[in-house]
NUKOL-923382 format. One record per residue: residue in one letter; z, x, y of N, C-alpha, C, O in turn; residue number from 0. Coordinates in steps of 0.05 Angstrom, whole numbers, plus 5000, padded with zeros to 4 digits. Atoms other than C-alpha are relative to their C-alpha. Example, Ala and Ser with C-alpha at 12.3 -4.5 7.8 and 13.67 -1.06 7.14 Angstrom:
NUKOL-923382
R resn n_pz n_px n_py ca_pz ca_px ca_py c_pz c_px c_py o_pz o_px o_py resi
R    A 5000 5018 4976  5156  5246  4910 5000 5018 5024 5013 5039 5024    0
R    S 4999 4984 4976  5143  5273  4979 5014 4985 5022 5018 4995 5044    1
This chain:
NUKOL-923382
R resn n_pz n_px n_py ca_pz ca_px ca_py c_pz c_px c_py o_pz o_px o_py resi
R    M 5000 5028 5003  4616  5378  4787 5028 4990 4997 5044 5002 4982    0
R    I 4974 5013 5001  4676  5332  4796 5003 4986 4973 4985 4971 4966    1
R    S 4996 5014 5025  4705  5308  4730 5007 4971 5005 5014 4964 5028    2
R    Q 4994 5028 4997  4715  5235  4718 5029 4995 5009 5034 4978 5025    3
R    T 4972 5003 4992  4791  5241  4723 5006 5010 5028 5022 4998 5043    4
R    N 4997 4991 4973  4788  5282  4786 4989 4979 5019 5000 4975 5041    5
R    S 5010 5021 4984  4745  5228  4813 5019 4976 5002 5022 4963 5023    6
R    Y 4980 5021 5001  4798  5177  4792 5023 5007 5020 5029 4990 5037    7
R    L 4979 4993 4982  4853  5215  4829 4991 4999 5030 5006 4989 5046    8
R    T 5011 5000 4974  4810  5224  4891 4997 4970 5010 5004 4963 5032    9
R    S 5005 5029 4994  4791  5149  4889 5026 4985 5004 5029 4970 5024   10
R    V 4974 5016 4997  4862  5123  4879 5014 5009 5025 5027 4992 5039   11
R    I 4987 4992 4975  4888  5166  4936 4986 4986 5024 5000 4977 5043   12
R    K 5014 5014 4978  4834  5138  4982 5007 4971 5001 5010 4959 5023   13
R    Q 4993 5028 5001  4849  5068  4958 5029 4994 5012 5033 4975 5027   14
R    L 4974 5003 4989  4923  5077  4973 5001 5004 5030 5015 4989 5044   15
R    E 5002 4994 4971  4907  5106  5041 4989 4975 5014 4999 4968 5035   16
R    Y 5012 5024 4989  4865  5044  5054 5020 4977 5003 5020 4964 5024   17
R    Y 4979 5021 4999  4922  4996  5037 5021 5007 5021 5030 4990 5035   18
R    K 4982 4992 4979  4969  5036  5081 4989 4994 5027 5002 4984 5045   19
R    N 5013 5004 4975  4919  5032  5137 4999 4969 5007 5002 4962 5031   20
R    L 4999 5028 4995  4916  4956  5129 5027 4991 5011 5029 4975 5029   21
R    G 4974 5006 4990  4990  4952  5138 5005 5011 5028 5015 4997 5045   22
R    D 4997 4989 4973  4990  5000  5197 4986 4984 5021 4998 4978 5042   23
R    N 5016 5014 4981  4936  4961  5232 5011 4971 5004 5006 4958 5024   24
R    T 4986 5026 4996  4974  4896  5220 5024 5002 5018 5027 4987 5037   25
R    F 4977 4996 4984  5038  4922  5248 4994 5005 5030 5009 4996 5048   26
R    K 5008 4995 4972  5002  4945  5312 4995 4975 5015 4996 4975 5039   27
R    Q 5007 5025 4987  4983  4874  5326 5024 4980 5004 5022 4960 5018   28
R    L 4978 5018 5000  5052  4844  5318 5025 5009 5016 5031 5033 5017   29
R    T 4974 4994 4987  5117  4841  5358 5021 5003 4978 5017 4995 4955   30
R    F 4978 4999 5020  5183  4856  5323 5009 4973 4991 5015 4968 4968   31
R    E 4993 5028 5007  5199  4782  5326 4981 4988 4980 4989 4973 4962   32
R    E 5021 5010 5019  5134  4766  5291 5003 5014 4972 4999 5001 4952   33
R    L 4995 4987 5026  5150  4818  5237 5022 4988 4985 5023 4990 4960   34
R    Q 4976 5012 5011  5215  4781  5225 4997 4970 4994 5015 4958 4982   35
R    W 5004 5028 5003  5186  4711  5224 5000 4992 4971 4987 5005 4955   36
R    Q 5000 5011 5026  5200  4669  5162 4993 4970 5003 5001 4956 5021   37
R    S 5008 5027 4998  5169  4602  5147 5023 4981 4992 5024 4958 5000   38
R    H 4975 5014 5007  5235  4579  5116 5020 5020 4991 5013 5044 4987   39
R    E 4978 4982 5005  5302  4609  5097 4995 5018 4976 5003 5041 4977   40
R    D 5004 4984 5024  5281  4633  5028 4974 5015 4999 4968 5029 4980   41
R    A 5025 4986 4999  5213  4660  5050 5004 5028 5008 5023 5035 5021   42
R    N 4999 4972 4992  5199  4733  5058 4984 5004 5027 4961 4996 5029   43
R    S 5013 4991 4976  5182  4758  5128 4984 5026 4994 4987 5038 4973   44
R    I 5013 4975 5003  5135  4816  5137 5021 5023 4997 5018 5041 4981   45
R    S 4979 4979 4999  5197  4858  5151 5013 5003 4972 5016 5025 4962   46
R    I 4989 5000 5027  5227  4839  5083 4981 5011 4980 4989 5027 4963   47
R    I 5020 4990 5019  5163  4852  5046 4997 5029 5002 4995 5043 4982   48
R    V 5002 4971 4995  5159  4921  5078 5025 5013 4988 5022 5034 4976   49
R    K 4976 4988 5011  5231  4936  5059 4999 5001 4969 5007 5021 4957   50
R    H 5003 5000 5029  5216  4916  4986 4981 5021 4992 4986 5036 4973   51
R    V 5021 4980 5008  5153  4958  4983 5012 5028 5002 5007 5045 4985   52
R    I 4988 4974 4996  5191  5018  5011 5020 5007 4979 5021 5029 4969   53
R    G 4981 4996 5022  5247  5009  4961 4987 5007 4974 4997 5023 4959   54
R    N 5015 4996 5024  5197  5006  4905 4987 5029 5001 4988 5043 4981   55
R    M 5012 4974 4998  5160  5068  4930 5020 5022 4996 5015 5041 4981   56
R    L 4981 4978 5002  5222  5111  4937 5011 5002 4971 5015 5024 4961   57
R    S 4992 4999 5027  5245  5090  4868 4980 5011 4981 4986 5028 4964   58
R    R 5020 4992 5019  5180  5098  4832 4990 5029 5003 4983 5042 4983   59
R    W 5014 4975 4995  5154  5161  4865 5019 5025 5003 5009 5047 5003   60
R    T 4982 4978 4999  5218  5203  4872 5002 5012 4972 5008 4997 4953   61
R    N 4999 4987 5026  5216  5254  4815 4983 4985 4980 4992 4981 4957   62
R    F 5018 5017 5015  5157  5214  4787 4996 5009 4972 4997 4992 4953   63
R    L 5006 4991 5028  5142  5257  4727 5024 5006 4983 5021 5010 4958   64
R    T 4976 4992 5015  5214  5271  4706 5021 4979 4998 5039 4982 4981   65
R    E 4980 5020 5001  5256  5209  4719 4989 4972 4997 4967 4966 5005   66
R    D 5009 5028 5002  5252  5135  4703 4995 4990 5029 5010 4996 5047   67
R    G 5008 5011 4974  5218  5098  4760 5018 4980 5012 5015 4972 5035   68
R    E 4981 5018 4989  5274  5050  4767 5027 5014 5002 5042 5016 4983   69
R    K 4977 4983 4995  5329  5092  4798 5027 4985 5000 5027 4961 5008   70
R    E 4974 5012 4999  5403  5078  4790 5009 4993 5029 5024 4974 5033   71
R    W 4992 5004 4972  5411  5083  4866 4985 4978 5013 4991 4970 5036   72
R    R 5015 5022 4987  5360  5028  4879 5015 4974 4997 5025 4967 4975   73
R    H 4988 5026 5000  5389  4962  4898 4980 4979 5008 4980 4969 5031   74
R    R 5024 5017 4995  5328  4916  4893 5007 4975 5014 4993 4967 5033   75
R    D 4992 5026 4987  5363  4851  4912 5004 5004 5031 4998 4987 5047   76
R    Q 4995 4996 4972  5384  4883  4978 4974 5005 5016 4975 5004 5040   77
R    E 5025 4997 4986  5311  4896  4994 4990 4975 5012 4973 4975 5029   78
R    F 5008 5027 4990  5304  4822  5007 5019 4989 5022 5020 4965 5028   79
R    E 4983 5006 4978  5355  4824  5064 4989 5017 5024 4988 5042 5022   80
R    D 5012 4987 4977  5324  4841  5131 5021 5015 5016 5038 5003 5029   81
R    T 4981 4983 4986  5363  4899  5161 4988 5017 5022 5002 5032 5036   82
R    F 5013 4985 4979  5312  4929  5208 5009 4989 5027 5012 4965 5031   83
R    T 4992 5008 4974  5334  4928  5281 4980 5003 5021 4982 4992 5043   84
R    T 5021 4996 4980  5272  4952  5316 4973 5005 4984 4974 5011 4960   85
R    N 5026 4996 5011  5197  4958  5303 4999 5031 4992 4989 5038 4971   86
R    E 5000 4971 5005  5207  5035  5305 5015 5006 4973 5006 5023 4958   87
R    D 4985 4996 5025  5258  5031  5248 4983 4992 4976 4981 5006 4956   88
R    L 5018 5009 5022  5210  4991  5205 4978 5020 4995 4973 5026 4972   89
R    I 5023 4983 5003  5152  5038  5218 5010 5027 4988 4997 5039 4970   90
R    A 4990 4974 5011  5195  5101  5204 5006 4997 4970 5000 5015 4955   91
R    A 4994 5005 5028  5218  5071  5138 4973 4997 4984 4971 5009 4963   92
R    W 5026 5003 5012  5146  5051  5121 4987 5029 4995 4978 5035 4973   93
R    E 5012 4973 5003  5122  5123  5134 5016 5017 4979 5004 5033 4965   94
R    T 4985 4986 5019  5179  5150  5091 4992 4992 4972 4990 5010 4955   95
R    G 5009 5009 5025  5158  5107  5032 4973 5011 4992 4969 5021 4970   96
R    W 5026 4989 5005  5086  5128  5038 5000 5030 4996 4986 5040 4978   97
R    K 4999 4970 5004  5103  5201  5045 5010 5006 4972 4998 5024 4959   98
R    C 4991 4995 5026  5143  5198  4981 4978 4995 4980 4975 5011 4961   99
R    L 5021 5007 5018  5085  5165  4945 4978 5023 5001 4972 5035 4980  100
R    F 5021 4980 4999  5032  5215  4970 5009 5028 4993 4994 5044 4983  101
R    D 4990 4974 5008  5077  5275  4960 5001 5002 4969 4999 5024 4958  102
R    A 5000 5002 5028  5081  5253  4887 4973 5000 4987 4968 5011 4966  103
R    I 5026 5006 5012  5009  5234  4875 4981 5023 5006 4966 5031 4989  104
R    R 5020 4980 4993  4970  5288  4912 5000 5025 4983 4979 5036 4978  105
R    P 5000 4976 5018  4993  5346  4867 4991 4995 4972 4987 5015 4957  106
R    L 5006 5006 5028  4975  5310  4803 4973 5013 4993 4955 5017 5009  107
R    T 5025 4990 5011  4921  5340  4759 4990 4984 4978 5005 4966 4969  108
R    E 5011 5013 5023  4876  5315  4705 5019 5002 4976 5022 4982 4960  109
R    D 4983 4997 5023  4925  5343  4654 5025 4981 5001 5037 4975 4980  110
R    D 4977 5018 4998  4980  5297  4682 4995 4972 4992 5014 4957 4985  111
R    L 5007 5029 5001  4943  5232  4673 5008 4986 4974 5013 4962 4973  112
R    E 4992 5011 5025  4960  5222  4600 5029 5004 4993 5038 4995 4972  113
R    S 4971 4996 5004  5032  5244  4606 5014 4972 5001 5004 4954 5014  114
R    I 4985 5025 5000  5083  5189  4593 5023 5001 5019 5039 5020 5019  115
R    I 4977 5004 4982  5131  5167  4647 5012 4973 4994 5000 4956 4980  116
R    Y 4986 5025 5006  5181  5110  4644 5007 4985 5025 5015 4997 5045  117
R    I 4991 5018 4980  5195  5050  4687 5017 4979 4984 5007 4964 4968  118
R    R 4981 5018 5015  5257  5012  4662 4998 5005 4970 4998 4986 4954  119
R    N 5002 4990 5029  5250  5051  4596 4975 4992 4987 4972 4996 4962  120
R    Q 5027 5008 5011  5179  5024  4586 4981 5023 5006 4977 5030 5029  121
R    G 5018 4977 4998  5131  5082  4573 4973 4991 5013 4963 4970 5006  122
R    H 5026 5003 4986  5068  5086  4617 4986 5027 5000 5000 5048 5003  123
R    T 5013 4975 4993  5014  5139  4620 5002 5001 5030 5007 4981 5043  124
R    V 5000 4997 4970  5012  5167  4691 4978 4982 5012 4981 4970 5033  125
R    T 5021 5017 4991  4946  5131  4699 5009 4970 5001 5003 4956 5021  126
R    E 4991 5027 5000  4977  5065  4679 5021 4994 5021 5022 4973 5034  127
R    A 4979 5004 4979  5037  5076  4725 4987 4999 5028 4995 4983 5045  128
R    I 5014 5001 4974  4990  5091  4783 4987 4973 5004 4989 4962 5026  129
R    N 5015 5026 4999  4948  5029  4768 5020 4978 5006 5015 4960 5022  130
R    R 4977 5020 4996  5013  4987  4764 5007 4999 5028 5008 4977 5040  131
R    Q 4989 4999 4971  5036  5010  4833 4977 4993 5019 4982 4979 5039  132
R    L 5022 5007 4982  4967  5005  4864 4997 4969 5002 4993 4958 5024  133
R    A 5002 5030 5000  4964  4931  4843 5023 4988 5015 5020 4969 5030  134
R    H 4977 5011 4988  5035  4918  4865 4998 5003 5031 5004 4984 5046  135
R    Y 5001 4996 4970  5025  4948  4935 4977 4984 5012 4981 4972 5034  136
R    S 5021 5015 4988  4958  4915  4946 5007 4970 5001 4998 4955 5020  137
R    Y 4990 5028 5001  4990  4848  4927 5018 4995 5026 5013 4976 5040  138
R    H 4982 5004 4978  5045  4856  4979 4986 5005 5028 4992 4992 5047  139
R    I 5014 4995 4975  5000  4886  5032 4982 4976 5007 4980 4969 5031  140
R    G 5014 5024 4995  4955  4827  5024 5017 4977 5012 5008 4962 5030  141
R    Q 4982 5019 4987  5015  4783  5040 5006 5007 5028 5007 4990 5046  142
R    I 4994 4990 4972  5031  4825  5101 4976 4993 5018 4980 4983 5040  143
R    V 5025 5006 4983  4959  4818  5127 4997 4970 5004 4992 4961 5026  144
R    F 5003 5029 4999  4957  4744  5111 5020 4989 5021 5012 4973 5039  145
R    L 4980 5011 4981  5022  4731  5149 4994 5009 5029 4996 4993 5047  146
R    G 5008 4991 4974  4999  4774  5207 4979 4984 5012 4980 4976 5036  147
R    K 5023 5016 4991  4934  4735  5212 5009 4972 5007 5000 4961 5026  148
R    L 4989 5026 4995  4972  4670  5207 5015 4999 5027 5012 4981 5042  149
R    L 4985 4998 4975  5019  4691  5263 4983 5003 5025 4989 4992 5046  150
R    K 5017 4993 4976  4965  4717  5310 4979 4979 5006 4969 4977 5028  151
R    G 5021 5021 4996  4916  4660  5300 4974 5011 5012 4964 5031 5001  152
R    N 5025 4991 4987  4856  4668  5346 5000 5027 5012 4979 5038 5018  153
R    T 4999 4972 4987  4881  4734  5375 5000 5022 4979 5000 5045 4986  154
R    W 5001 4980 5022  4880  4769  5306 4975 5016 5003 4953 5006 5006  155
R    E 5022 4981 5000  4836  4830  5306 4993 5006 4971 5010 5018 4957  156
R    A 5008 4997 5028  4798  4833  5240 5003 5028 4990 4998 5047 5005  157
R    L 4995 4974 5013  4815  4891  5193 4977 5007 4982 4977 5029 4970  158
R    S 5023 4995 5016  4749  4885  5155 4976 4989 5015 4976 4990 5039  159
R    I 5024 5011 4988  4681  4854  5169 5008 4974 5014 5015 4955 5001  160
R    P 4991 5024 4987  4695  4803  5223 4982 4976 4992 4958 4978 4986  161
R    K 5015 5025 5007  4675  4731  5208 4975 4996 5016 4976 4998 5041  162
R    G 5025 5005 4986  4603  4718  5225 4984 5026 5003 4962 5025 5013  163
R    N 5013 4975 4997  4584  4793  5223 4990 5012 4974 4982 5036 4974  164
R    S 5007 4989 5025  4566  4801  5150 4971 5010 5000 4965 5031 4989  165
R    T 5028 4993 5000  4491  4802  5162 4995 5026 5015 4982 5044 5005  166
R    T 5003 4975 4983  4495  4856  5217 5012 5023 4984 5001 5045 4983  167
R    Y 4986 4979 5015  4544  4896  5174 4982 5010 4977 4979 5034 4972  168
R    N 5017 4993 5023  4498  4893  5113 4974 5014 5009 4965 5033 4996  169
R    E 5024 4988 4990  4437  4910  5153 5004 5029 5007 4987 5046 5002  170
R    E 4993 4972 4993  4471  4973  5179 5004 5016 4974 4995 5039 4973  171
R    K 4995 4986 5025  4493  4993  5108 4974 5005 4985 4970 5026 4974  172
R    F 5024 4998 5015  4425  4981  5077 4978 5016 5015 4957 5023 5004  173
R    S 5019 4983 4986  4390  5020  5132 5003 5029 4994 4986 5045 5001  174
R    K 4993 4972 5008  4421  5084  5104 4990 5004 4971 4987 4985 4955  175
R    E 5008 4993 5027  4398  5121  5042 5023 4995 4981 5047 4997 4989  176
R    K 4979 5004 5021  4434  5107  4976 5015 5027 4997 5003 5048 5001  177
R    G 4983 4976 5005  4490  5156  4961 5027 4992 4990 5037 4970 4995  178
R    R 4973 5005 5011  4555  5161  4926 5020 5006 5021 5022 5028 5031  179
R    K 4980 4998 4980  4612  5148  4974 5022 4980 4993 5018 4960 4979  180
R    H 4977 5020 5003  4680  5114  4973 4996 4981 5024 4989 4989 5046  181
R    F 5004 5019 4979  4678  5050  5013 5017 5005 5025 5010 4994 5046  182
R    T 4983 4994 4978  4733  5076  5058 4990 5023 5017 5001 5027 5039  183
R    D 5010 4977 4985  4693  5137  5081 4992 4994 5028 4994 5011 5046  184
R    D 5010 5007 4973  4665  5100  5141 5021 4986 5017 5016 4978 5039  185
R    L 4980 5015 4984  4730  5068  5164 5014 5017 5019 5031 5008 5034  186
């Protein structure tokens, strides 16, 4: 039987994979110019949001259990300057950030969850730190998806249940037997 905390770790990894997938599938629909689009000078483009998320990931998840999550080498303000020169550079950096995160989280065990780690000298249990980052990343990935949808307009390919298809989707789900699954298992 899976313990409740092992269930938590499995679930949070699937949830993070889901958010990464939302970003991946947004990038596939956009040109590099669209990734760099800003509504005004002080607004964040998708490219800038990605750079910030990656900076956060590298800082938080490098030596996750042993070092403060806000690294001395992180220059957060520079994350809001778009320095990507190609779509490939952006995707490579995105993959590096996610690799750092998953390399830190996948080896965690139930025994690690109540350990204290620090972010800017503020103590968090590992569970609290994971939840903090999950919320942070979902917030920014929501922005990425929203901007992508805004930019593509009618040519946007839905990343979830397409508008007008809820009834069909629900009929398909309710036609199956009840069972315990993560909602991302069918994606």
